[in-house]
N, C-alpha and C positions, 0 to 999 in steps of 0.2 A: 371643615370647610371654612377658610378664612380669607380675609382681604389683604392683599399686599400693597405696600406703598410703591409708587411709581417713581424711580430715581433716574433722572436723565444723565446718561453717560455715553461715551463713545462705544461703539460695538467692538467686540473682541473677535480676532480671527479664529473662530472655533473650529471650523472645518479643516483649516490647515493644521491645527494642532492635533486634531483627531487623526489625520492622515499620517502625521509623523510619530505619534506616540501609541497608537492602538491599531490592532489588525482591522482591515476593512470589513464592514458589515453592510448588508443591504437587505431591506425588508421587501424589496420589490418582488421577490420570488416566494415570499411567505415562509421561507425556511429559516432555521436557526443558523446563526453565524457567531458562535461564542468565541471570544478571544482565545488565542492559543495559550495565553498566560494562565487561563482558568481551566485548561484541559484536565488537570489532575484533581480538581475540586470534587469532593465526594457528594453525591446526591442520594436522596432516599426516595423510596416508592416502588410499587410493584411494576408500574409501567416502564420505568427505566431499567429495572432488573430483567424484565422480559425482553426488552429491546436489546439489551446488552447480550443476553444469552443467545438470542437469534442471530445477532451480528457475529458473535464469536463462532457459532456453529457454521455459518456460511464462510466466514474467514478461514476456518480450519479446513473446510472442504475445498475452498479455492486454493489454499496453500498446498494441499495434497495434490490437486490437479496440476498445479504449477510444478511441483516436484516430480510428478509422474512424467510430465512433458519434458522437463529438463533431463531426467534420467533416460527417457526413451531417445532423445536426441543424442545424448552421449553414447548410448549403446549402438545407435545407427552409425555413428562415426566409427566405432570399433568394428562393427560388422563390415562396413565398407572397406576399411583397411584390411581386414582379414580376407575378404573376398578378393581384393586386389592381390594380396600376397599369395593366395592360393592359385589365382590365375597365373601368376608368374611361375609358381612352383610347378604347376601342371605343364606349362610350356617348357620349362627346363628339363623336367623328368621325361617329357615326350621326346625332346631332342636327345637326351641320354639314351632312351630306349631305342631310337632310330640308329644311333651310332653303334650301340651294342648289337643291334640286329644285323647291321652290316658286318661287324666283326664276326658275328656268329656264322653268317653265310660263308665268309671267307675261311673261317676256321674249319667249318665242315668240308669245304672243298679241299683244304690242305690235308685234313685227316684222311679224306678219301684217297688223295693222291699218294700220300705216304703209305697207306695200307696197300694200294695197288703195287707200289714200288717194292715194298717189303715182300709181297707175295712173289713177285717175279724174281727178285734177288734170292729169295729163300729156295725157290726151285732150282735156280742156276747153281747156287752154292751146294746144294745137295748132289747135283750131278758132278760138279767139279771135285767135291771132297773124296770121291771114290777114285780119282785119277791123279791127284797132286800129292806133293810130299807134305810132311808134317808141318813145316814152317809155313807153307802156303795156307794150310788148314787154320793155323793160328790167326793169320791175317784175315782170313775169311770170317772167322769168329768175331774178331774185333769189328769188322765192318757191319756184321749183323747186330752187334751190341749198339753200335753208333746209330744204326737205322732205327732200332727200338727206342733209343733215347729221343730221337727226333719225333718219332711217332707219339711218345708220351708227352713231349712238349706241345705238339700240336693239339693233342687231346686236352691238355691243361688249358690252353688258350680257348679252345672250344667250350669247355665247361665254365670258365670264367665269363665268357661272353653270354652264354645261356643264363647263368645266374644273374648277370647285370640286366638282361632283358626282363627276367622274372621280377627282380627287385624294382626296376623302373616301372614296370607295368603295375605292380602292386601300389607303388607310390602314386602313380597317376590315378588309379582307381580310388585310393583313399582320399586323395585331394579333391577329386571330383565329387565323391560322396559328401565330404565335409563342405565343399562349396555349395552343393545342393541344399544341405542343412542350413547353411548361412543364408541362402536366398529365401528359404521358407521362413526362417526367423526374422529376416528383414521385413518380409510382408507383414508378419504378425506385429512387430514392433512399430512399423509405420502406421498400422491401423490403431495401435494403442496410443501412439503419439498424437494422431489426428483426433482421436476421441478426447484425450486429455486436454488438447488445445481448445477443442470446442467447449469442453466443460469449463475450462479456465475462462474463456470469453463470457460464457453464460453466467458463471458465478461471479465474475468481476462486475458484470452489470447488476446482478442481484445484490452484490455487496454494496454497491453505490446506493441502491435503494434502501438497504438495511442501515447503511451509515446515516442517511438523512433521517430515517425513522429514529435511530438512536440519538442523534443530535437533538431532534425535536423532543423526544421523551426526556432526555437530560435537561434540556432548556426549561421545560415546564415542570420539572420535579424540584422539590424543596431541597435546598442546600443543607447538609447535615450541620446542626448546631445553631441554625438561625430560622427565622419564620418567613423567608422569602425564597423565590425560585432562582435557579441558576441564571435565567435570562434577565431577571431584575438585578442580580449581582453584576452581570456583564454590563448592563446599562450604567450602573453606578461607577463601575471600574472605568469604562470609556469616558464617562462625563468628567471624572476626576482627571483622567489623562488629557482631556481637552483643555484643561486650565492649569498647566504646570507651574505657571509663575506665581500663583497665589497660595500654593501648598494645600489645596483642598484634597481631602481623602475620600475614597469611595464610601467609607462608613459614615462620614459626615453627611453625605447626600442621602444615604440610606435612612438616617434618622428622620429627615424630613419626609421621605416617602412613607415611612411607617405611620407617622402621624397624619399626613394629608390624605393618603388613599390606600393605606394598608397594603403597600407594595403592589398596587394595581388590582386588588381584589375587593375593593369596597363595593358594597351593594350587590354582591354575588358575581361580580366580574372576575375573569381569570386572565392572566397574561398568557398570550399565545407564544409560540416558538420565536416569532419574529419581533416580539415586544409589543404587539398590538393588543389592546384590551378586547376581550370577547364581547363586551357591551360597553357603550359609552358611560363614563363616570361623570355625572353632572351634579353639581352642588345645589344647595337650596337657593331660592331667589334672594338676591342682595337688595332687598326692598326696605331696609331699615328696621325690620322686625327680627326676632330671634337673635338679638345681639349682633346684628350685621349693620353695616353702613349702607345707606342707599346709594346705589350706583346704577344710573340709567344705562339702558342698552347702548353698547358701543360697536357692536358687530352685526346688527340686524338679525341677530339670532343664528348667525352662520355657524358658530362654534357650540353655543349652548342651547340652541333651539328656543330661546326666549327673546322676543323682539321688544319686550317692555323694559326689563331690567337685565343686568348681567348676572351670570352664575359662574362659579369656579368650575373648571373643566379638567378632566384627565387625572392620571394618578398623582400628579404633583399639584393639582388644584390651582391652576393659573386662571385668573379672570381674563376675559378676552382682551381688554386694553393692555394688560401687562404682557400677555402672550404676543400681541402685535409688535411689541418692542424687543422682547427677549426670546421669542420663539427660535428654536434651533433645529437643524436637521442632524440628529445624532446618529442615524443609522445609514446615511449615504444614499437614500432613495430619492433625494431632491424634493422632498416634501417635509414641511414643518408641521407636525401633527401633535397636538397636545395629548391625544389619546394613545400615543405610542410612548412606551417607557423610555426608549432611547432618546427620543426628541425631548421629552419632558425633563429627564434627568440632565441632559446637556444644557437645556435652558436654565434649570435650577442652579447648576454649577456656575454658569456665566453670571447669573443674577447675584449669587452669593459672593462671587469674587470681584464684584464691581468695586475697585479701589480698596480692596482689603487683602490682608494676609491671614489666612485661616490656618495658622500653624499651632495655635494653642486654644484653650477654652475661651479666652478673652476675645480672640478673633472670631471664633465660632459663634459666641453669643451675639456679637455685633451683626454677623451675617444672618443668623436666625431671627434676630429682632427686626431686621429689615424685611424679612419674609413675612413675619406676622408680629406686629407690635404688641406683644403680650409676654410678660415675664414668665408666666406660668407655661406658656407655649414653648418659650425658649428652653426652660429647664426640662420640659418633657422631651423635646426633640433631642437635647444634649444627652439625656439619660439613655435613650434608645441608641444614639450614635456610639456612646461609650460601650454599651453592651455588644454592639456589632464589631467594635474594634478588636475584640478578642478572637474573632474568627481568623484562623491561620490560613493563608492561601498557599498551598504547596506549590513548589516550582513546577511550572508546566513546560512543555516543549517550546524551544525558542526558534 
């Protein structure tokens, strides 16, 4: 808990820089809004593991429902095409059967006529054969053979027409049976599609809930390899992005946060998914004792609850008078709250970058010294900052 010097400078366009360089975040809904650049950062803890497993399970089920719906829709298209083709085939085969039936009736009539004619001619030829000469008999025989050939031809036409009727009838019956099966299957697949679609909608809604739970669990879980949570890293990341001109890094801001408020966990507090501390972090009275400088109350106790003297507040431990000048809205909720890690980190970045380039240790030392005019403090913060610098941020989705 330390006192900062108050340095008069022009304010920097922090919010505009945040909007240009970092993904938007808002604590107004109390949810986690971690930058996409940090999406691949590994966190540790059973809460995040459970939330991830639950999310993955729902996602798998939702994807299966989606695939079932898509497959059913594709099959319904195939079934509709097949039903249409069968309807056409039934109509065509029905027409062929009708035409064949007409030919069959005509062929039967022709066969009957030929048979009657043959019978009459046969009786006549028998009577004549007993009274005419041999040459006439030969001609009569030829006529009889010709009549027999005509009868055979009419019989062939009859048989072909009958076979065509049978074939077309069988084809119609088969097509109708298959179309009936297609219609039954269409009803089944339609029901399956509707169920899959309903499951997909329900699971998509559940997935959104599980996603928020997972994001919250990840945000409040500790980043592997360091001693702070993902939401704290995101706050430092965004704060650094809000000051691109001075070269400040996220880990330079993290070093201050570690010394000042233990990354928002000082005094038993915890960082929530939206960056808010679970309980206010309030420093000791700045009354001139305990190696502090006397600072009379400047905010009527609004921020620190003390109307007699000031106290440092929040995870970055700003005194109310310093916050009044450097307070920032780092999470886009239109509130400047020193008890929110996003706002506090953004204010710290702006404070450090006031007229400085923080691209090397000399620049960092100058910035840290302005934050707390103690050489021991500067070296301690710088040591933590360097230790955090080794954390590799894997490429996240862009």
